[in-house]
C-alpha positions in Angstrom: -40.2 6.0 26.8 -43.4 4.2 27.2 -43.1 0.5 26.4 -39.3 0.5 26.7 -37.7 -1.2 29.7 -34.4 -0.4 31.1 -32.0 -2.1 33.4 -32.4 -1.1 37.1 -29.7 1.3 38.3 -29.0 2.8 34.8 -29.5 6.4 33.8 -30.5 6.9 30.2 -29.2 10.5 30.3 -25.7 9.3 30.8 -23.2 7.9 28.3 -21.3 4.7 28.8 -18.6 6.6 30.7 -21.0 8.3 33.1 -20.8 11.8 31.6 -23.9 13.6 30.7 -24.8 13.4 27.0 -26.6 16.8 27.0 -25.0 19.3 24.6 -25.5 23.1 24.5 -26.3 24.9 21.2 -22.8 25.7 20.2 -21.6 22.2 21.1 -24.3 20.7 18.9 -23.3 23.0 16.0 -19.6 22.1 16.4 -20.4 18.4 16.6 -22.6 18.5 13.5 -20.0 20.6 11.6 -17.2 18.1 12.5 -19.3 15.1 11.5 -20.1 16.8 8.2 -16.5 17.7 7.6 -15.4 14.2 8.3 -18.1 12.8 6.0 -17.0 15.1 3.1 -13.4 14.2 3.5 -14.4 10.5 3.7 -16.5 10.8 0.5 -13.7 12.6 -1.4 -11.2 10.0 -0.4 -13.4 7.1 -1.6 -14.6 9.0 -4.7 -11.0 10.0 -5.8 -10.0 6.6 -7.1 -12.8 6.1 -9.6 -12.8 9.7 -10.7 -9.1 9.7 -11.3 -8.9 6.2 -12.9 -8.6 7.5 -16.5 -5.6 9.6 -15.5 -4.1 6.7 -13.5 -4.6 4.3 -16.4 -2.8 6.7 -18.8 0.0 7.5 -16.4 0.8 3.9 -15.5 0.0 2.5 -18.9 -2.4 -0.2 -17.6 -5.5 -1.7 -19.2 -9.1 -1.5 -17.9 -8.9 -4.8 -16.0 -5.9 -3.7 -14.1 -7.4 -0.3 -13.4 -10.6 -2.1 -12.1 -8.4 -4.1 -9.8 -7.0 -0.9 -8.3 -10.5 0.4 -7.7 -11.7 -2.8 -6.2 -8.6 -3.0 -3.9 -9.5 0.4 -2.6 -13.1 -0.5 -1.8 -12.1 -3.9 -0.4 -9.5 -2.3 1.9 -12.2 0.2 3.1 -14.7 -2.6 3.7 -12.2 -4.8 5.6 -11.2 -1.8 7.8 -14.8 -1.6 9.1 -14.4 -4.7 11.2 -11.5 -3.4 13.4 -13.0 0.1 13.4 -16.2 -1.2 14.8 -14.4 -3.1 17.5 -12.2 -0.1 18.4 -15.3 2.2 18.5 -17.1 -0.1 20.9 -14.0 -0.4 23.1 -12.8 3.2 23.2 -15.9 5.2 22.1 -16.7 6.9 18.9 -15.5 10.3 20.0 -12.0 9.1 20.8 -11.8 7.0 17.6 -12.8 10.0 15.4 -10.2 12.2 17.1 -7.5 9.6 16.6 -8.6 9.1 13.0 -8.4 12.8 12.3 -4.9 12.9 13.9 -3.7 10.0 11.7 -5.3 11.4 8.5 
């Protein structure tokens, strides 16, 4: 950590709640596996609307413009959800937020 300064009285090996951030081998694997699983589910959720748009158009009998509005609404709602998600992650921590998100999903 040459060249980096830190505030007096802080321990860089501790998280914001005072717990050690050191993970064992199996904990690291489980953490990475959970993150990968969440990212795959997230990607499939976002990719489902554009992939299924032809079937949605046919089923609802809508034109290309209306179908594009459906797709844009999905992406806009995702983008707008990032603002409260960032605030909640800062306030409660990413670990708790991911857990609550998985429960709600």
